[in-house]
C-alpha positions as CSV (number, residue, x, y, z in Angstrom):
1,M,10.3,108.3,62.0
2,K,7.6,109.9,60.2
3,A,4.8,112.3,62.0
4,L,2.1,114.5,61.9
5,V,3.2,117.8,63.6
6,F,0.9,121.0,64.4
7,D,4.1,123.5,64.0
8,Q,2.2,126.2,64.9
9,P,-1.7,127.4,64.6
10,N,-3.1,126.8,61.2
11,K,0.5,125.3,59.8
12,P,0.2,121.1,59.8
13,V,3.6,119.4,58.5
14,V,4.7,115.7,58.1
15,T,8.0,115.6,59.1
16,D,10.6,113.4,60.7
17,L,11.2,113.1,64.4
18,Q,13.6,110.8,66.6
19,T,12.2,107.8,67.7
20,P,11.8,107.9,71.5
21,G,13.0,105.7,74.1
22,I,11.1,104.5,77.1
23,T,12.2,104.7,80.8
24,E,12.0,101.3,82.9
25,N,8.1,102.5,83.6
26,E,7.2,103.0,79.9
27,V,6.2,101.1,77.3
28,L,6.9,101.9,73.3
29,I,4.0,101.5,71.1
30,R,3.8,101.7,67.5
31,S,1.0,103.2,66.3
32,R,-1.5,101.6,63.9
33,R,-4.7,103.6,63.4
34,V,-5.4,107.4,64.6
35,G,-8.8,109.0,64.2
36,I,-9.2,112.7,63.3
37,C,-11.2,114.4,65.8
38,H,-13.1,117.8,65.5
39,S,-11.4,118.7,68.6
40,D,-8.0,118.3,66.2
41,Y,-9.5,121.2,64.1
42,E,-9.4,123.2,67.3
43,L,-6.3,122.6,68.1
44,L,-5.2,123.5,64.8
45,A,-7.0,126.5,64.9
46,G,-5.0,127.4,68.5
47,K,-8.8,127.5,70.2
48,Y,-8.4,124.3,72.2
49,I,-10.0,124.4,76.0
50,I,-7.1,124.1,77.8
51,P,-3.8,125.6,77.6
52,I,-1.3,124.4,74.7
53,S,1.9,124.8,73.1
54,Y,3.6,124.4,69.9
55,P,4.7,122.5,68.2
56,V,2.5,119.6,69.1
57,T,1.8,116.2,67.5
58,P,-2.2,115.2,67.4
59,G,-3.9,112.2,67.7
60,H,-5.9,110.9,71.2
61,E,-8.1,108.6,69.1
62,W,-5.9,105.6,68.7
63,V,-5.1,101.8,68.6
64,G,-1.3,100.7,68.6
65,E,0.9,97.6,69.3
66,V,3.3,97.2,72.0
67,V,7.0,96.7,70.9
68,E,8.9,97.2,73.9
69,V,8.3,97.1,77.6
70,G,9.8,98.6,80.5
71,R,11.6,96.4,83.2
72,N,9.1,97.6,85.7
73,V,6.0,97.3,83.7
74,K,3.7,94.3,84.6
75,G,0.9,92.8,82.6
76,L,2.0,94.1,79.0
77,K,4.0,92.5,76.2
78,P,5.1,93.1,72.9
79,G,2.4,92.2,70.2
80,D,-0.1,93.3,72.6
81,R,-2.7,95.5,70.8
82,V,-3.6,98.5,73.0
83,V,-5.5,101.5,72.9
84,G,-5.5,104.5,75.7
85,E,-7.1,107.1,77.5
86,C,-6.7,110.7,76.6
87,V,-6.9,112.3,80.0
88,I,-4.1,111.3,82.2
89,R,-3.2,112.3,85.2
90,T,0.5,112.9,86.8
91,P,1.6,114.6,90.3
92,E,2.2,117.6,88.2
93,R,-1.1,118.1,86.2
94,I,-3.7,116.8,84.3
95,H,-2.5,116.5,80.7
96,H,-5.0,115.7,77.4
97,F,-3.0,113.4,75.2
98,G,-2.7,114.7,71.7
99,F,-3.0,118.5,73.1
100,S,-1.0,119.3,76.1
101,M,1.0,116.4,75.3
102,D,2.3,114.9,71.9
103,G,-0.3,112.3,70.9
104,A,-0.2,109.4,68.4
105,N,0.5,110.7,65.2
106,R,3.4,109.2,64.8
107,E,5.0,106.1,64.0
108,Y,6.0,105.2,67.6
109,F,5.2,107.0,71.0
110,A,6.1,106.4,74.6
111,A,3.4,105.5,77.0
112,R,2.6,104.5,80.5
113,P,0.9,101.3,81.4
114,E,-1.9,103.0,83.7
115,W,-3.4,104.7,80.4
116,L,-3.4,101.7,78.4
117,H,-6.0,99.1,77.8
118,K,-5.3,95.5,76.1
119,L,-8.0,94.9,73.1
120,P,-9.5,91.4,72.7
121,D,-9.1,89.6,69.5
122,A,-12.6,90.5,68.6
123,V,-12.1,94.1,68.6
124,D,-10.1,94.7,65.5
125,D,-7.8,97.6,64.6
126,A,-10.8,99.6,62.7
127,K,-13.1,99.3,66.1
128,G,-10.4,99.9,68.1
129,A,-9.4,103.5,66.7
130,L,-12.9,104.5,67.5
131,I,-13.2,103.4,71.3
132,E,-12.3,106.8,72.6
133,P,-15.0,108.4,70.9
134,F,-17.1,105.3,71.6
135,T,-16.3,105.6,75.4
136,C,-17.9,109.1,75.4
137,G,-21.2,108.0,73.7
138,Y,-21.3,104.8,75.8
139,Y,-21.1,107.2,78.9
140,A,-23.6,109.8,77.5
141,V,-26.4,106.9,77.8
142,L,-25.2,105.3,81.1
143,R,-25.1,108.8,82.8
144,H,-29.0,108.1,83.1
145,G,-28.5,104.4,84.3
146,G,-28.6,102.7,80.9
147,V,-31.4,101.9,78.3
148,N,-33.2,98.9,77.3
149,P,-35.2,97.5,74.7
150,S,-38.4,99.3,76.1
151,H,-37.0,102.7,75.6
152,R,-36.8,105.5,72.7
153,V,-33.7,107.2,72.5
154,V,-33.3,110.6,70.4
155,V,-29.9,111.7,69.4
156,S,-29.6,115.3,68.0
157,G,-26.5,115.6,66.1
158,G,-25.1,112.9,63.8
159,G,-21.3,113.7,63.8
160,T,-19.1,111.0,64.9
161,I,-20.4,111.2,68.9
162,G,-23.7,111.6,68.0
163,L,-23.3,108.2,65.7
164,V,-21.4,106.2,68.3
165,T,-23.9,107.1,70.9
166,A,-26.7,106.1,68.9
167,A,-24.7,102.5,68.1
168,A,-24.4,102.4,72.2
169,A,-27.9,102.8,72.6
170,I,-28.8,100.4,69.9
171,G,-26.6,97.8,71.6
172,M,-28.5,98.0,74.6
173,G,-31.6,97.2,72.7
174,A,-33.1,100.9,72.7
175,E,-35.1,102.4,69.3
176,V,-32.6,105.1,68.1
177,I,-33.9,108.3,66.2
178,V,-30.9,110.5,64.7
179,V,-31.5,114.3,64.3
180,D,-29.0,116.1,61.4
181,P,-29.4,117.8,58.2
182,V,-26.7,116.3,56.7
183,P,-27.9,113.2,54.3
184,L,-24.4,111.3,54.7
185,R,-24.6,111.4,58.2
186,R,-28.7,110.3,58.3
187,E,-27.5,107.5,55.8
188,I,-25.1,106.2,58.4
189,A,-27.4,106.4,61.2
190,M,-29.9,104.0,59.6
191,K,-26.9,101.6,58.6
192,L,-26.1,101.6,62.3
193,G,-29.5,100.5,63.0
194,C,-31.7,103.3,64.1
195,V,-35.3,103.0,63.5
196,G,-35.3,106.6,61.9
197,T,-34.1,109.8,61.0
198,V,-34.9,113.2,61.1
199,D,-33.9,116.5,58.5
200,P,-34.2,119.4,61.3
201,S,-34.0,121.6,58.0
202,N,-37.3,120.1,56.6
203,G,-40.0,120.9,58.6
204,N,-40.5,121.2,62.1
205,P,-38.3,118.2,63.9
206,V,-40.1,118.8,67.2
207,E,-43.2,117.7,65.7
208,A,-41.8,114.8,63.9
209,I,-40.0,113.3,66.8
210,T,-43.2,113.7,68.8
211,E,-45.0,111.9,66.1
212,M,-42.1,109.1,66.1
213,T,-41.6,108.5,69.7
214,K,-45.4,108.8,70.5
215,G,-45.1,111.5,72.8
216,G,-41.4,112.1,72.9
217,A,-38.2,110.3,73.7
218,D,-36.9,108.3,77.0
219,L,-33.5,109.8,76.7
220,V,-32.2,112.3,74.6
221,V,-28.8,113.0,73.9
222,E,-27.6,116.3,72.5
223,A,-24.2,115.6,70.7
224,A,-24.0,118.5,68.3
225,G,-23.1,121.6,70.2
226,H,-25.2,123.6,67.6
227,P,-27.7,126.4,68.7
228,S,-30.7,124.7,66.5
229,S,-30.1,121.7,68.2
230,L,-29.6,123.2,71.9
231,A,-32.7,124.9,71.2
232,N,-34.5,121.7,71.0
233,V,-33.4,119.1,73.1
234,F,-35.6,119.8,76.1
235,D,-38.8,119.3,73.1
236,Y,-37.7,116.1,72.3
237,A,-38.1,114.6,75.6
238,R,-41.3,113.1,77.1
239,P,-42.4,114.1,80.4
240,E,-40.1,112.7,83.2
241,G,-37.4,112.0,80.7
242,C,-33.7,112.2,80.8
243,V,-31.4,114.5,78.6
244,S,-27.4,114.1,78.3
245,M,-25.6,117.3,77.2
246,V,-22.5,115.8,75.3
247,G,-22.0,118.7,72.5
248,I,-19.3,121.3,73.2
249,S,-21.1,124.6,73.3
250,I,-18.8,126.6,75.6
251,G,-19.3,130.3,75.4
252,Q,-22.4,130.3,73.5
253,K,-25.8,132.0,74.6
254,I,-29.0,130.8,73.0
255,P,-32.5,131.3,73.7
256,V,-34.1,128.3,75.2
257,E,-37.4,127.4,77.2
258,L,-35.8,126.2,80.3
259,G,-39.3,126.0,81.7
260,N,-39.7,122.5,79.9
261,I,-37.4,121.3,82.8
262,Q,-39.6,122.1,85.1
263,I,-42.9,121.3,83.4
264,K,-42.1,118.3,82.1
265,D,-39.9,117.4,85.3
266,L,-36.7,116.4,83.5
267,T,-33.3,114.8,84.1
268,V,-30.4,116.9,82.7
269,R,-26.9,116.0,83.2
270,G,-23.7,117.5,81.5
271,C,-21.3,114.8,79.8
272,I,-17.6,115.7,79.6
273,G,-15.2,113.0,78.4
274,S,-15.7,109.3,79.5
275,P,-14.4,108.9,83.2
276,G,-14.2,105.1,84.4
277,V,-16.1,103.4,81.7
278,W,-12.9,102.2,79.3
279,P,-12.8,98.6,80.6
280,S,-16.6,98.2,80.3
281,A,-17.2,99.9,77.1
282,I,-14.5,97.5,75.5
283,R,-16.2,94.3,77.1
284,F,-19.5,95.8,75.3
285,L,-18.1,96.2,72.1
286,E,-16.6,92.6,72.4
287,R,-19.6,90.9,73.8
288,T,-22.2,92.9,71.7
289,G,-20.5,92.9,68.3
290,I,-21.6,95.9,67.1
291,D,-20.4,97.0,63.8
292,L,-18.9,100.6,63.8
293,S,-17.2,100.4,60.4
294,P,-20.1,102.6,58.8
295,I,-19.2,105.7,60.5
296,Q,-15.5,105.3,59.1
297,T,-15.9,106.7,55.8
298,H,-12.1,107.3,54.7
299,S,-8.5,106.2,55.7
300,F,-5.6,107.8,54.5
301,G,-1.9,107.0,55.3
302,L,0.6,109.2,57.5
303,D,2.3,110.9,54.1
304,D,-1.4,112.2,53.1
305,A,-2.3,113.4,56.3
306,L,-2.6,116.9,55.0
307,T,-5.2,116.0,52.4
308,A,-7.3,114.0,55.3
309,Y,-7.6,116.9,56.9
310,E,-8.2,119.0,54.2
311,L,-11.2,116.3,53.4
312,G,-12.5,116.5,57.2
313,K,-13.4,119.8,57.1
314,D,-16.6,119.2,55.0
315,P,-19.3,117.2,56.9
316,T,-21.4,116.6,53.8
317,K,-18.5,114.6,52.6
318,A,-16.7,113.0,55.4
319,V,-17.7,111.5,59.0
320,K,-14.6,109.7,60.8
321,I,-11.5,110.0,59.0
322,T,-8.6,107.8,60.3
323,L,-4.5,107.8,59.2
324,D,-3.4,104.1,58.8
325,I,0.0,104.6,60.2
326,A,1.6,101.1,60.7
């Protein structure tokens, strides 16, 4: 079978691997679509947040089809379309699928059924490949109890996580504004249903947000991890507002006025991953029918994976790139 493999840091290759077998407690999955994530670039550079070893096959944002089921597996059958969580707990350790263990950027792979969630017919493969990042944005909104049509939400950062966060809040009925300097990302935010966007490189974004939200947002989600974004999120919130910190900024030290947390009586929560929300996130996408397709700007076949990765390095040209494997 074909696979994308990171042989060593900064050395991706498309190569042939042995098709895996399964145990009586596993299922064999044929990959259909796999998204490229910013974390995959960190893995390629050898800088991921947990210990990793090479060679490794990336791919943690995926949708696939069950093709074989071990005799002890219940609730799954050949033909079922599934997605899988990427934080996997075993008796020995916690694995990150596609990082500390091989991921979905290969034609076939084995998985344990407890990692998996079946997709309803209303959620197609394109949307299925976005469920992993969508659960992160959905979780960031739920961290403060969710939102409703009375709420104004500001998302600082318009990459994939910021855009799916905006989509989740819009699906709950809130008015959403996305702050990002990249025109492509602001354009996609409007296609998703945002009421407005702000270019932080053009004028004072705090003044713009304060005016647009009539005094500050009920919920601010920091989804960039960039120093300029981190410096402003507390200013975007209204008094007694809420802030979810999603963007990864480990190791950075930036000047920020922490007194705003006290003065405004803000509730601030950190978010990592999407624990416990996958089933409800899938039902949410099924019931609301949210169109996430504007986020997926490009797709490539597995043979062209290296071209896809090169394109994804330029945030002005692409947002979410998927590899169509099936």
